[in-house]
C-alpha positions in Angstrom: 0.0 0.0 -0.1 1.2 3.3 -0.9 0.5 6.8 1.0 -1.2 8.2 -2.3 -1.8 7.2 -5.8 0.5 9.9 -7.0 3.3 7.4 -7.9 0.7 5.3 -10.0 -0.2 8.3 -12.4 1.5 7.9 -15.6 3.8 10.4 -17.3 2.1 12.3 -20.2 -1.3 10.9 -18.9 -4.5 10.5 -21.3 -7.7 9.3 -20.0 -7.2 5.7 -21.3 -3.8 5.5 -19.5 -5.2 7.0 -16.3 -8.2 4.4 -16.5 -6.0 1.6 -16.9 -3.5 2.6 -14.2 -6.3 3.2 -11.6 -7.9 0.0 -12.3 -4.9 -1.7 -10.1 -4.8 1.0 -7.6 -4.3 -0.1 -3.9 -3.1 3.3 -2.3 -5.8 3.1 0.3 -7.6 0.0 1.7 -10.8 0.7 0.1 -10.1 -1.4 -3.0 -10.5 -4.4 -0.7 -14.1 -6.0 -1.0 -15.2 -3.9 -4.0 -15.7 -5.1 -7.4 -13.7 -2.6 -9.2 -12.3 0.9 -9.6 -15.0 3.3 -10.9 -13.2 5.9 -13.0 -14.5 9.0 -14.6 -16.3 8.9 -17.9 -16.9 11.4 -20.7 -15.2 13.4 -23.6 -11.5 14.0 -23.2 -12.3 17.6 -24.1 -15.7 18.0 -22.2 -16.4 21.7 -21.3 -17.6 20.5 -17.8 -16.3 18.1 -15.1 -18.9 17.3 -12.7 -17.3 15.6 -9.4 -19.3 13.7 -7.0 -18.0 11.7 -3.8 -17.7 8.1 -4.6 -19.3 5.2 -6.6 -22.4 3.5 -4.7 -23.4 0.0 -4.7 -24.7 -0.1 -8.4 -21.7 1.9 -9.6 -19.3 -0.6 -8.1 -21.1 -3.6 -9.6 -21.3 -1.9 -13.2 -18.1 0.0 -13.2 -19.6 3.3 -14.4 -20.1 6.6 -12.2 -23.7 7.8 -11.5 -25.7 5.0 -13.0 -27.8 4.4 -9.9 -30.6 6.5 -8.5 -28.6 9.5 -7.9 -27.4 9.3 -11.2 -30.7 9.6 -12.4 -31.3 12.7 -10.3 -28.0 14.1 -11.9 -29.4 13.4 -15.4 -32.6 14.9 -14.7 -31.0 18.2 -13.3 -28.5 18.5 -16.2 -31.4 18.1 -18.8 -33.6 20.9 -16.9 -30.4 23.1 -16.8 -29.8 22.6 -20.5 -26.5 20.8 -19.9 -25.8 18.4 -22.7 -24.4 14.8 -21.6 -21.8 14.8 -24.4 -20.2 18.2 -23.0 -19.8 16.5 -19.7 -17.0 14.5 -17.9 -18.4 12.8 -14.6 -16.3 11.4 -12.0 -15.8 11.0 -8.1 -13.3 12.2 -5.6 -12.9 8.6 -4.4 -12.7 5.8 -7.0 -13.8 2.8 -4.8 -17.1 2.3 -3.0 -16.6 2.6 0.8 -19.4 0.6 2.5 -20.4 -1.3 5.6 -22.1 -4.7 5.1 -25.3 -5.2 6.6 -26.9 -8.6 5.9 -26.8 -8.6 2.0 -27.0 -5.0 1.8 -23.9 -2.7 1.4 -24.6 0.6 3.0 -22.5 3.7 1.9 -20.1 5.2 4.1 -18.4 8.6 3.9 -14.8 8.5 3.0 -12.1 9.8 5.5 -9.6 12.3 4.9 -6.7 9.9 4.4 -8.8 7.9 1.7 -9.7 11.1 -0.1 -5.8 12.4 0.0 -4.8 9.0 -1.3 -7.3 8.9 -4.0 -7.0 12.8 -5.0 -4.2 12.3 -7.6 -6.4 10.7 -10.0 -8.8 13.4 -9.9 -6.2 16.0 -10.3 -4.9 14.1 -13.3 -8.5 14.0 -14.8 -8.6 17.7 -14.4 -5.2 18.3 -16.0 -6.1 16.2 -19.0 -9.7 17.5 -19.7 -8.9 21.3 -18.7 -12.6 21.9 -18.6 -14.2 25.3 -18.9 -16.3 24.6 -15.9 -16.0 22.4 -12.8 -19.1 21.5 -10.6 -18.5 20.0 -7.2 -21.4 17.6 -6.0 -21.8 17.6 -2.3 -19.4 18.4 0.6 -16.6 15.6 -0.1 -15.9 17.0 -3.5 -16.2 20.5 -2.6 -13.9 20.5 0.3 -11.4 18.1 -1.4 -11.0 20.7 -4.3 -11.9 24.1 -2.7 -10.7 23.8 0.7 -11.9 22.4 4.1 -13.6 25.3 5.1 -15.9 25.4 2.1 -19.5 25.1 2.9 -22.1 23.8 0.1 -25.1 25.0 2.3 -23.8 28.4 2.4 -22.2 28.7 -1.0 -24.2 26.4 -3.4 -24.9 27.9 -6.8 -22.1 30.5 -6.6 -19.2 31.0 -8.7 -16.1 30.4 -6.8 -12.6 31.8 -7.7 -10.1 28.8 -8.4 -7.3 27.8 -10.5 -9.0 24.7 -11.3 -11.0 26.0 -14.0 -12.3 29.3 -15.3 -15.9 28.6 -14.0 -16.2 26.7 -10.5 -19.2 26.1 -8.5 -20.6 23.6 -6.1 -24.1 22.3 -5.2 -25.6 19.5 -3.1 -25.0 15.8 -4.2 -28.2 14.6 -5.8 -28.4 11.8 -3.4 -29.6 14.5 -1.0 -32.6 15.0 -3.3 -33.4 11.2 -2.7 -33.3 11.7 1.1 -36.0 14.5 1.2 -39.0 13.5 3.3 -41.8 13.7 1.0 -42.4 14.4 -3.0 -43.0 18.1 -2.4 -39.6 18.5 -0.8 -38.0 16.4 -3.6 -39.4 18.6 -6.3 -38.2 21.8 -4.4 -34.6 20.3 -4.0 -34.9 19.2 -7.9 -35.5 22.8 -8.8 -33.0 24.2 -6.7 -30.4 21.6 -8.1 -31.2 22.4 -11.6 -31.1 26.1 -11.0 -27.5 25.7 -9.5 -26.3 23.8 -12.7 -28.0 26.6 -14.6 -25.7 29.2 -13.2 -22.7 27.5 -14.5 -24.3 26.9 -17.9 -25.2 30.4 -18.0 -21.6 31.5 -17.2 -20.3 29.4 -20.0 -22.2 31.4 -22.4 
């Protein structure tokens, strides 16, 4: 086990090279008990990178990011905001599913600081290869990993943030938060707010 994945990142990286190298990453213990590394997907010259927290149960089984219920909410929000899927590269801060087994179910667990630090070189390499016009962080894990530990999504969601990572940078809730809303009325309100946060980015891109 290495301290971070930095030593595994290939020189002169491309997305295929990064995906191949990440497939055998053991920089933190999260690889144990998972099906596979879930790397980012999308065009190499995407205008937008969207970064979530980590793959979930279905993502781990299928090997693709945001293919579960939260992915459906993300797709719905993107469509409402006028953000075309073929303009977007979608990835996660942590590339392995962290969970606690409960019977046959695998319950999501939040990655800790050491796990995020170990995995961060993959995300940094993705950003360097794609060089997006806009970066959108979904939820606190992604936002604090990229924008600093003091960043608060609840306070700064839907605003444009100064960052060297991309010309346009913003953060909003993770779409899984929509699924946790107590009733359909609250869920719909969260969907509309989420789409509006994405719309801010779309309008800034022109």
